[in-house]
C-alpha positions, 0 to 999 in steps of 0.5 A: 925761523930760529933766529926769529924764535930767539929774538920772540923768546929774548923779547919775551923774557925783558917784556916779562922781566919789565912788566914784573918788576914793574907791577911789583914795585906798585904793588908793594908801594898800594900794600904801604899806602893801604898801610898807612891809610890804616894807621890814619883811620886808626888815629882818626877813630881814636881821637874821635872817640876821645871828644865824643868821650870828652863831651859825654864827660861835660854833659854829665857833669852839667847834669850832676850839678843840675840835679845837685842844685835840684836837691839843695834849693827849697821848694814852695808848698803853697798851692796845696803840694805843687812844689816849684822850685825857687827861682824860676818863673812861674 
């Protein structure tokens, strides 16, 4: 009986030690993978934000040039005050 109990204790220690080392290393790998995933997510968000900012700048510049051309072009005032910019089809 004592040998059986001692053997069960030994097997329990070995299984516990092995399980802890396997799950401990797996946990560390999972944590490292999550750290990398957060880093990638941050970089992707930054790249996307830069692209959207570039697109907004492009649209703003286009709108500013359009407005500048509209203000600079002479207007026709033949229809009693109804002004149409020159160069456009009626």
